[in-house]
C-alpha positions in Angstrom: 18.4 73.2 45.5 20.3 70.3 46.3 17.5 68.9 48.9 14.8 69.7 46.2 16.5 67.7 43.5 17.0 64.8 46.0 13.2 64.8 46.9 12.3 64.9 43.0 14.6 62.1 42.7 13.2 60.3 45.5 9.7 60.9 44.3 10.0 59.7 40.6 11.8 56.7 42.2 8.9 55.9 44.5 6.5 56.3 41.4 8.7 54.3 39.4 8.5 51.4 42.0 4.9 51.7 42.5 4.3 51.6 38.6 6.6 48.4 38.6 4.9 46.9 41.5 1.5 47.3 39.8 2.5 46.0 36.2 4.0 42.9 38.1 0.9 42.2 39.9 -1.4 42.6 36.9 0.7 40.6 34.3 1.4 37.7 37.0 -2.5 37.8 37.5 -3.0 37.4 33.9 -0.5 34.7 33.2 -2.3 32.8 35.9 -5.2 33.3 34.8 -4.1 32.1 31.0 -2.4 29.0 32.7 -5.7 28.1 34.4 -7.7 28.8 31.1 -5.2 26.5 29.3 -5.6 23.8 32.1 -9.2 23.5 32.1 -9.2 23.7 28.1 -6.6 21.0 28.0 -8.4 18.9 30.5 -11.8 19.3 28.6 -9.9 18.4 25.4 -8.4 15.3 27.1 -11.6 14.4 28.5 -13.3 14.6 25.0 -10.6 12.8 23.0 -10.8 9.2 22.3 -7.8 7.2 22.1 -7.5 5.9 18.4 -8.2 1.9 18.0 -5.7 -0.7 18.0 -6.0 -1.0 13.8 -6.0 2.7 13.4 -2.4 2.9 15.4 -0.8 -0.2 13.7 -2.2 1.6 10.3 -0.6 4.7 11.2 2.6 3.1 12.1 3.2 1.0 9.4 2.3 4.1 7.0 5.0 6.2 8.6 7.5 3.5 8.2 7.2 3.1 4.7 6.6 6.8 3.7 8.2 8.6 6.2 10.2 11.2 4.3 12.1 14.6 4.8 9.3 17.2 3.9 12.1 19.7 2.8 12.7 17.4 -0.1 9.2 15.5 -0.7 5.5 16.5 -0.2 4.0 13.1 1.0 0.4 11.7 -0.1 -2.1 13.8 1.6 -5.0 11.5 0.8 -6.2 8.0 1.2 -7.6 7.5 -2.2 -6.3 7.9 -5.9 -8.1 7.3 -9.1 -6.1 7.4 -12.4 -7.2 7.5 -16.1 -4.5 5.9 -18.5 -4.3 6.4 -22.5 -1.0 4.6 -23.5 0.7 3.2 -26.7 2.1 -0.1 -26.7 4.7 -1.4 -29.1 6.7 -4.8 -29.5 10.0 -5.4 -31.4 11.3 -9.1 -32.2 14.8 -9.6 -33.3 15.5 -13.3 -34.8 19.0 -14.5 -35.8 20.9 -17.4 -36.8 24.2 -17.7 -35.1 25.1 -20.3 -37.7 24.2 -18.5 -40.7 24.2 -14.8 -39.4 20.7 -14.3 -41.1 18.1 -12.4 -39.1 14.6 -11.5 -39.3 12.8 -8.4 -37.8 9.1 -8.4 -36.7 7.2 -5.6 -35.4 3.9 -5.9 -33.8 1.2 -3.3 -34.7 1.2 -0.5 -32.3 -1.9 -0.6 -29.7 -3.7 2.2 -28.0 -4.6 1.1 -24.6 -7.3 2.9 -22.2 -7.8 2.1 -18.8 -6.8 3.4 -15.5 -5.8 2.7 -11.9 -7.3 3.0 -8.3 -5.0 3.2 -5.3 -5.7 2.9 -1.5 -2.8 4.4 0.5 -0.1 2.6 -0.9 -2.1 -0.3 -2.9 -2.8 0.1 -6.3 -4.5 -2.1 -8.9 -4.7 -1.3 -12.7 -6.4 -2.5 -16.0 -6.1 -1.2 -19.4 -7.9 -2.6 -22.7 -6.6 -2.4 -26.2 -8.9 -0.1 -28.3 -7.4 -1.9 -31.5 -8.8 -5.3 -30.7 -12.6 -3.7 -31.1 -14.6 -4.9 -33.9 -11.6 -7.2 -34.9 -12.3 -11.2 -35.3 -10.8 -13.4 -32.6 -7.5 -14.6 -33.5 -6.5 -11.6 -35.6 -6.2 -9.1 -32.7 -3.0 -7.8 -31.1 -3.7 -10.4 -28.3 -3.5 -7.4 -25.8 -7.3 -7.1 -24.8 -6.2 -6.9 -21.0 -3.2 -5.8 -19.2 -3.1 -6.0 -15.1 -1.2 -4.6 -13.0 -1.0 -4.8 -9.1 1.4 -2.2 -7.4 3.0 -0.7 -4.0 4.3 2.1 -3.9 6.0 3.5 -0.9 9.1 5.9 -0.3 11.3 2.9 0.5 10.6 0.4 -2.0 8.2 -0.6 -5.0 6.9 -3.7 -5.7 4.9 -4.9 -8.9 3.2 -7.7 -10.5 1.9 -7.6 -14.0 0.7 -9.7 -16.7 -0.2 -9.3 -20.2 -0.3 -10.5 -24.0 1.3 -9.3 -27.2 1.7 -10.0 -30.8 -0.5 -11.5 -33.2 -0.9 -8.6 -35.0 2.4 -7.7 -36.3 4.7 -6.8 -39.6 7.3 -8.6 -41.1 10.1 -5.7 -41.2 13.0 -7.5 -43.0 14.3 -11.0 -43.5 17.8 -11.7 -44.9 17.9 -12.5 -48.4 14.5 -11.9 -49.3 13.1 -8.2 -50.8 10.2 -7.5 -48.7 9.5 -3.9 -49.9 6.4 -3.5 -51.8 5.1 -6.5 -50.8 2.7 -8.2 -48.5 4.2 -8.0 -45.0 1.5 -8.9 -42.4 1.6 -11.6 -40.2 -0.7 -13.2 -37.4 1.8 -15.8 -36.2 3.1 -14.4 -33.2 1.5 -14.4 -29.7 3.7 -13.5 -26.7 2.4 -14.1 -23.0 4.5 -12.5 -20.5 3.9 -11.8 -16.4 6.4 -11.3 -13.7 6.8 -9.1 -10.4 9.7 -7.0 -9.5 10.9 -5.2 -6.4 13.1 -2.1 -6.0 14.5 -0.7 -3.1 15.7 3.1 -2.7 18.6 3.8 -0.4 18.2 7.5 -0.4 14.4 7.0 0.4 14.4 10.0 2.9 14.8 12.7 -0.1 14.1 10.9 -3.5 10.4 9.8 -4.1 9.9 6.6 -6.2 6.2 7.8 -5.8 6.4 11.1 -7.1 8.3 10.2 -10.0 6.0 7.3 -10.9 3.0 6.8 -9.0 2.0 10.3 -8.6 1.1 10.0 -5.0 3.7 12.3 -3.8 5.5 15.7 -4.8 9.4 16.0 -5.4 10.2 19.6 -3.6 14.0 19.8 -4.1 16.0 17.6 -7.0 17.2 14.5 -5.7 18.6 11.2 -6.8 19.1 7.8 -5.3 20.9 4.5 -5.8 18.6 1.5 -6.0 18.7 -2.3 -6.0 16.1 -4.8 -6.7 15.1 -8.5 -7.8 12.8 -9.4 -10.8 11.2 -12.5 -12.2 10.0 -12.5 -15.7 8.4 -15.4 -17.7 7.6 -15.4 -21.3 5.7 -17.8 -23.5 6.2 -16.5 -27.3 5.0 -18.9 -30.1 5.5 -18.6 -33.5 3.5 -19.8 -36.5 5.4 -20.1 -39.7 2.2 -20.9 -41.8 1.2 -17.6 -41.2 4.2 -16.1 -43.1 3.5 -14.8 -46.6 3.9 -17.5 -49.1 7.3 -15.5 -50.6 8.9 -15.6 -47.4 8.0 -19.0 -46.3 9.7 -20.7 -49.3 12.7 -19.0 -49.2 13.4 -18.3 -45.4 16.7 -19.8 -43.9 14.8 -22.4 -41.3 17.6 -21.8 -38.5 15.6 -18.6 -37.8 12.2 -20.3 -37.5 11.0 -21.8 -33.9 7.4 -23.0 -32.4 7.8 -21.8 -29.1 10.1 -20.2 -26.7 9.4 -20.5 -22.9 11.7 -18.8 -20.5 11.7 -17.7 -16.8 14.0 -15.0 -15.8 15.4 -14.5 -12.0 17.5 -11.8 -11.8 18.8 -9.1 -9.8 19.4 -5.2 -10.6 21.1 -1.8 -9.5 20.6 1.2 -10.7 20.1 5.3 -10.4 17.3 7.1 -10.4 16.8 10.9 -10.3 14.2 13.4 -10.0 14.5 16.8 -11.1 12.5 19.6 -10.0 11.5 22.0 -12.9 9.3 24.3 -10.8 6.9 24.5 -8.2 4.6 21.0 -8.6 6.3 20.1 -11.8 9.3 17.8 -12.0 11.1 15.4 -14.5 12.5 11.7 -13.6 14.5 9.4 -15.5 15.2 5.7 -13.9 18.3 3.3 -15.5 18.4 -0.1 -14.3 20.3 -2.8 -15.8 19.7 -6.5 -14.6 21.4 -9.7 -14.8 20.6 -13.0 -13.4 19.9 -16.6 -14.5 17.4 -17.8 -17.0 15.7 -21.0 -17.6 14.8 -21.7 -21.1 12.9 -23.9 -22.9 12.8 -23.9 -27.0 10.9 -26.0 -29.2 12.5 -25.4 -32.7 10.5 -25.8 -35.8 12.8 -27.6 -38.3 13.1 -31.0 -36.0 10.3 -30.2 -33.5 12.8 -31.0 -30.8 13.2 -29.5 -27.5 16.1 -28.3 -25.8 16.7 -27.0 -22.4 19.2 -24.4 -21.9 20.1 -22.4 -18.7 22.3 -19.4 -19.0 22.8 -15.9 -17.8 20.1 -13.4 -18.7 20.3 -9.5 -19.0 17.6 -7.0 -19.3 17.8 -3.2 -19.4 14.8 -1.3 -17.5 14.4 2.2 -18.7 11.9 4.8 -17.5 11.4 8.3 -17.8 8.5 10.7 -16.7 7.5 14.1 -16.5 4.4 15.3 -13.8 2.8 18.2 -12.6 1.3 17.5 -9.0 -0.6 19.9 -6.6 -1.5 17.2 -4.4 -5.1 17.1 -5.2 -4.7 16.6 -8.7 -2.3 15.7 -11.3 -1.1 15.0 -14.8 2.1 13.6 -16.6 3.8 11.3 -19.0 5.8 7.8 -18.2 7.9 6.5 -20.8 9.0 2.7 -20.0 10.8 0.2 -22.3 12.3 -3.4 -21.5 14.8 -5.3 -23.6 15.1 -9.3 -23.0 17.8 -11.3 -25.0 17.5 -15.0 -25.4 20.4 -16.6 -26.7 21.2 -20.5 -27.9 23.9 -22.1 -29.6 22.4 -21.6 -33.0 19.6 -19.2 -32.4 19.0 -15.7 -30.7 16.0 -13.8 -30.0 15.9 -10.2 -28.9 12.3 -9.1 -27.4 12.1 -5.5 -26.7 8.5 -3.7 -25.7 8.0 -0.1 -24.8 5.0 2.0 -23.8 4.3 5.8 -23.4 1.6 6.6 -20.8 -0.6 9.5 -20.3 -1.7 9.7 -16.8 -4.8 12.1 -15.3 -5.4 11.5 -11.7 -7.7 12.7 -8.8 -7.0 12.5 -5.3 -9.9 12.0 -2.5 -10.4 11.5 1.0 -7.8 13.7 2.7 -6.1 12.3 5.8 -6.5 14.0 8.9 -3.0 15.0 9.6 -3.4 16.7 6.2 -6.2 19.0 7.1 
């Protein structure tokens, strides 16, 4: 029985060895065949694949440098072309004060309903909007906002913008020190403000925080994240005031130190602030940006009393507040943006604070999907 057990064990070992040898030979043959097939396929693909052109490689390199991000936090723009429709509500507010007498006057422009849109190619965009309130209004009686234009660059690292627009003309005198205005005619068409400028903003945490997601709508924030930012702004405003357009009861009794003919100033400022994107759910997020600035202002004012001209160089301040909420599934997006600017002008006996804000509704669609996103 002992010999029988040995024979059985030897037979079992022999069968096992033969099976393992056969399996190893079959597996080696299969792997070798797969390698040969893949090698052949690779050769054919390599022969068929054409090397990208130099302009294509340069464009891809530039885009990766400016739009590179951590995809766990941000889904970058997946399309080359973006179109946006914008419906917005603009409002301007002017606060005039006399440092000599402490008298004040508050002027509020008529609200403007704006319709227009943007077109983006990759990171570059152009926007144009028109004031619907100007339709059917005679020349000289409009809000002066017939056309607002904006050129923008939205990238993960920085945001750049050039803008130009007019505002004013259609306005209302809200209050004047020492004069009762309630129940009386308060319309005023003698205010005209022309504005243009540019700004550049750099994001420090650009791998995880997306400014385009918050305000450009060509990316999607996936995880809540914030970033400090620094920037530079230039703003030029030319505000004219025609006192002859004031209602008679105001014109005859107003403190003359509140009046001016023209204020023309240039602001050069640096800014530092904080920005945060809060993800509320899949494809929806809320953003807030708070960026105060301080800089140098070159001012020129023509006063109404003596029609003289004085030059004043002083420190300028601006407060830029932006908030938005967006839904974006990478193909379509919709959202609201609230933006406000406050500019403050001061002279030894005269001061002017100009605040303008806008509430925008955006609806957009992306086209022409990028090859690597397909």
